[in-house]
C-alpha positions as MATLAB code, in Angstrom:
seq = 'XXXXXXXXXXXXXXXXXXXXXXXXXXXXXXXXXXXXXXXXXXXXXXXXXXXXXXXXXXXXXXXXXXXXXXXXXXXXXXXXXXXXXXXXXXXXXXXXXXXXXXXXXXXXXXXXXXXXXXXXXXXXXXXXXXXXXXXXXXXXXXXXXXXXXXXXXXXXXXXXXX';
ca = [
     -12.210   -8.628   14.472;
      -9.141   -6.656   13.372;
      -7.280   -3.921   15.174;
      -5.460   -1.185   13.270;
      -2.823    1.112   14.662;
      -1.437    4.237   12.975;
       2.222    5.089   13.597;
       3.470    8.538   12.590;
       7.117    8.168   13.614;
       8.221    4.858   15.027;
      11.296    4.526   17.212;
      13.100    1.174   17.468;
      16.294    1.045   19.479;
      16.739    4.767   18.885;
      16.413    4.503   15.084;
      13.584    5.996   13.042;
      11.781    3.412   10.899;
       8.916    3.487    8.408;
       5.825    1.346    8.203;
       3.135    1.090    5.514;
       1.664    4.492    6.479;
       4.933    6.433    6.344;
       8.055    6.871    4.232;
      11.420    7.949    5.614;
      12.500   11.245    4.056;
      15.847   12.992    4.423;
      15.878   16.747    4.010;
      19.406   17.844    3.106;
      20.610   21.364    2.324;
      23.952   23.139    1.980;
      24.054   26.446    3.847;
      26.558   28.323    5.963;
      24.456   29.124    9.038;
      24.111   28.535   12.763;
      20.577   27.099   12.617;
      18.735   25.506    9.680;
      15.159   24.201    9.675;
      12.540   22.961    7.232;
       9.022   24.286    7.550;
       6.081   23.376    5.381;
       2.485   22.422    4.862;
       2.856   19.019    6.565;
       2.415   18.729   10.327;
       5.728   16.810   10.340;
       7.351   20.074    9.165;
       5.508   22.241   11.668;
       2.621   23.396    9.474;
       4.499   26.614    8.512;
       5.152   27.405   12.212;
       8.851   28.322   12.566;
       8.985   27.235   16.217;
       7.588   23.795   15.292;
       9.709   23.415   12.119;
      11.988   20.403   11.670;
      15.458   21.285   12.993;
      18.282   19.978   10.837;
      21.619   18.794   12.204;
      24.929   19.965   10.793;
      26.952   16.980    9.565;
      30.025   18.312    7.773;
      31.098   21.628    6.332;
      27.811   23.366    5.523;
      25.625   20.263    5.041;
      22.492   20.126    7.201;
      20.122   17.164    7.305;
      17.422   15.291    9.193;
      15.329   12.185    8.532;
      11.618   12.093    9.360;
       8.747    9.678    8.793;
       6.377   11.459    6.372;
       2.781   10.251    6.030;
       2.536    8.285    2.774;
      -0.556   10.195    1.660;
       1.398   13.488    1.770;
       4.469   12.456   -0.251;
       3.348   14.079   -3.493;
       1.420   17.097   -2.247;
       3.303   19.010    0.433;
       5.185   22.281    0.092;
       8.197   23.383    2.109;
      10.993   25.915    2.527;
      14.330   25.924    4.269;
      14.895   28.537    6.985;
      18.444   29.576    7.942;
      19.026   31.660   11.064;
      15.354   32.711   11.001;
      15.332   33.769    7.310;
      13.158   31.855    4.829;
      14.429   31.036    1.352;
      13.482   33.509   -1.381;
      11.002   32.675   -4.108;
       8.065   30.293   -4.246;
       7.649   27.307   -1.967;
       9.398   24.078   -2.885;
       6.973   21.328   -3.941;
       7.512   17.687   -3.108;
       8.357   15.320   -5.931;
       8.831   12.318   -3.674;
       6.460   10.245   -5.789;
       9.383   10.110   -8.299;
      12.056    9.206   -5.740;
      12.839    5.564   -5.058;
      13.925    5.102   -1.432;
      17.603    4.149   -1.303;
      18.838    1.387    1.000;
      20.783    2.545    4.064;
      21.868   -0.052    6.604;
      18.547   -1.546    7.789;
      16.180    1.038    6.267;
      15.228    2.792    3.013;
      15.221    6.601    2.763;
      14.117    9.061    0.057;
      16.305   12.182   -0.028;
      15.354   15.739   -0.974;
      18.689   17.530   -1.563;
      18.929   21.263   -2.058;
      21.104   24.333   -1.945;
      19.599   27.185    0.079;
      17.850   29.542   -2.385;
      18.900   27.161   -5.167;
      17.054   24.862   -7.495;
      16.528   21.176   -6.912;
      17.752   19.208   -9.896;
      16.444   15.684  -10.172;
      18.036   13.254  -12.625;
      15.821   10.373  -13.712;
      17.817    7.805  -15.662;
      17.022    4.252  -16.623;
      20.094    2.083  -17.080;
      20.550   -1.557  -16.095;
      23.208   -2.235  -13.485;
      25.108   -5.496  -13.501;
      25.330   -6.060   -9.738;
      23.019   -5.449   -6.793;
      25.667   -3.333   -5.008;
      26.401   -1.205   -8.078;
      25.200    2.426   -8.068;
      25.215    5.286  -10.548;
      26.763    8.579   -9.461;
      26.873   12.140  -10.761;
      29.776   14.504  -10.316;
      30.181   18.169  -11.140;
      31.646   21.487  -10.055;
      28.992   22.260   -7.447;
      29.520   20.935   -3.874;
      26.211   19.036   -4.098;
      27.753   17.009   -6.933;
      31.090   16.435   -5.199;
      33.078   19.399   -6.630;
      34.729   17.088   -9.182;
      36.309   15.321   -6.195;
      36.942   11.704   -5.331;
      34.221    9.087   -5.968;
      33.139    8.989   -2.302;
      32.108   12.689   -2.633;
      30.011   12.164   -5.762;
      26.222   12.385   -5.624;
      24.917    8.816   -5.522;
      21.739    8.159   -7.455;
      18.965    6.156   -5.809;
      17.484    3.044   -7.314;
      14.348    3.448   -9.303;
];
């Protein structure tokens, strides 16, 4: 006989990890605010309940982010919005496109990132170009802070593998 166990958000030595039923997802948004959350159709995002929404942590300047273990069967069909200081983003709900995002290696885990600007569009670049080394990465730079503001290479937007 076999025993199965479902894990919705595993903790190992304080670090969030994924298993075959989940994928680690980073929600990242730029917004000047005192409190930023993500709410959405997934229970992981509070099921549209503001009080149960995923609270993001401010990392630097106006960048807010959090990593959660999303159920694998929801990766391509959930909707979400960012909420800053109790105010939802304008316009229609954002729709996940995680089925097109290859998880990028980070230390001992792989994470798919959904980057955004509050009330802004998500721009996803899908490029196919061979890289010569396993530690080589493609980057994008531009005038917007999400693309590194034409700054130094460490500020550029790194592309995930795919």
